[in-house]
FINUKOL-991239 format. One record per residue (C-alpha): residue number from 1; y, x, z. Coordinates in Angstrom, 3 decimals. Last residue first. Example, Ala and Ser with C-alpha at 12.3 -4.5 7.8 and 13.67 -1.06 7.14 Angstrom:
// FINUKOL-991239
  num         y         x         z
    2    -1.060    13.670     7.140
    1    -4.500    12.300     7.800
END
This chain:
// FINUKOL-991239
  num         y         x         z
   56    26.977    79.337    13.685
   55    30.556    78.029    13.533
   54    33.398    78.697    15.516
   53    36.531    76.448    14.745
   52    38.087    76.317    17.942
   51    36.919    72.889    18.785
   50    33.337    74.275    19.453
   49    30.152    75.904    17.788
   48    30.465    74.078    14.615
   47    26.674    73.881    12.981
   46    24.275    75.438    11.017
   45    26.398    77.002     8.278
   44    24.454    79.229     5.888
   43    25.097    82.553     4.236
   42    22.767    84.852     1.721
   41    22.696    88.231     1.528
   40    23.376    90.320    -1.513
   39    22.607    89.906    -4.925
   38    22.509    87.005    -7.602
   37    25.195    85.134    -6.994
   36    26.652    81.471    -7.074
   35    29.742    80.983    -4.692
   34    28.994    81.346    -0.919
   33    28.021    78.503     1.232
   32    24.086    79.162     1.018
   31    22.270    76.007     1.704
   30    20.588    75.191     5.147
   29    17.125    74.418     6.186
   28    16.079    73.239     9.870
   27    19.011    71.265    10.599
   26    20.399    71.103    13.671
   25    20.330    68.086    15.798
   24    22.482    65.793    18.581
   23    25.815    68.045    17.973
   22    27.155    69.077    20.883
   21    26.559    73.017    19.955
   20    25.611    75.776    21.871
   19    22.009    74.755    23.129
   18    21.160    73.441    19.263
   17    22.204    76.795    17.716
   16    19.991    78.489    20.176
   15    17.056    76.357    19.212
   14    17.637    76.400    15.626
   13    18.039    80.456    15.779
   12    14.412    80.217    17.796
   11    12.838    78.041    14.924
   10    13.852    80.258    11.924
    9    16.349    78.243     9.544
    8    14.528    77.877     6.197
    7    16.738    79.305     3.665
    6    17.891    77.345     0.373
    5    19.974    79.065    -2.581
    4    21.405    76.801    -4.935
    3    24.848    79.310    -4.650
    2    27.902    77.194    -4.957
    1    29.714    76.751    -8.460
END
């Protein structure tokens, strides 16, 4: 199962992601992409940055 935690994306980070992406918009909240966990950092996917599989 995937972690149920959601985090708001800081406005400056959302702007930077939008500048680097061809996507028309960036979500302001993302769900952690890791499996269920109680400790440690959470990681969310904002967008794909290019055709080479780079993600933000």
